[in-house]
N, C-alpha and C positions, 0 to 999 in steps of 0.2 A: 131754319134751325138746325135742322139735322143734316141738312147738306155742308153746314159752316163746324159743326160739331165734327161730322166726317171728315173733312180735310183740314182740320186739326188732330185726330188722329192719324192718319195717314203721314201727315207731317212729322208728326211725332216718332212714328214709326220710323220715316225715312231719315230723321238724326240718328235714331236708337241704331238703324242697323248702321249710317253712315261712321255711326263713334264705336261700335265694333270691328264694323273694317280698319277704321285707324288704328283701333288698338291693336287689332290681329296685325296688321301691318308694322307697327312699334317691337309687338314682339316678337317677331319675323328678322326684324334690323337688331336687337338687343341680340336674337339668336344667333342673327348673322357675326355681331359683332364677340359674341363669346364664345365660338367656334374659333374667329380667326384670330384671339386671343391663347385661345388652347392650343391650336398649329404653331403659333409662334410660341409659345414655351415649351411643345416638344420638340419645335427644332433649335430652342437653345439649349435643350435638356442633348440633343444626339449631336449637336456642335460641341458641348462640353463632355458629352462622350469620346469623340471623335479626339479633343482637344487632351481628355486624361490619358486614352490609348496610345497616342502620341506619343505622351510626358512618359508612360512609362515603357516604351519601343526605346525613347532616346535613354532613360535610367536605365535599361539591360542591356542597350550598346554599350553603356559607358561602363558598366559592372565589366561583362565580356573585355573588352578593350583594359579594362585592369588588371582582371585574370591575366588576359595572354602577357601583360606586362610583368604581372610578378612570376609567370614563368620563367618570359624569358629572362629576369634579373636572375631568378634560381637557375638557369640551366646555365647563365654566363659564368655567376659561384660557383658552379658546381665545377664547370669548366676550368675556373682559376686556380680550384683547388685541387684538381690533377692535375695541372701544370706545375701548382706548387709541389705534390706530393712526388710529381716527376722529377722535379730537380733537387729535392731531398734526398729523395732514391739513388740519382746519379751523384751527387754529393757522396752520400753513404756507400757507394760503390766506389768513389775514386778513392775515399778514406781506407776502406778497406786494402783495397789495391797498393797503396802508399804503403799500410803494416805489413804487408805480405811483400813488397820490395824491401822494407827495413828489413826483418825477419830475414829472408837472403839474403841482405848483407853482412848481417850478422852473424850467420853461418857462414858465409863465406870467411 
């Protein structure tokens, strides 16, 4: 009887050890899954950050292109104004010459 009781205790102990090992394995698998999910989440965050940086860079480029376009338009407008002023000055000079010629004719 003592031998049977001893065997039952050993079987129970072996069963407890086996359950502990299986529980530990399940915990390790669960931890591995959590680590994997954390790694995937971290990768998603890094990809999202890279996308945001790329979008920011594209917006910055758009802003720089727009600024360059505005500067170019301002320069062209300024050139047009200078040409217009030059034309006005030339017309004023011609009108003044006409007046001087007219005066000279009147004096004659």
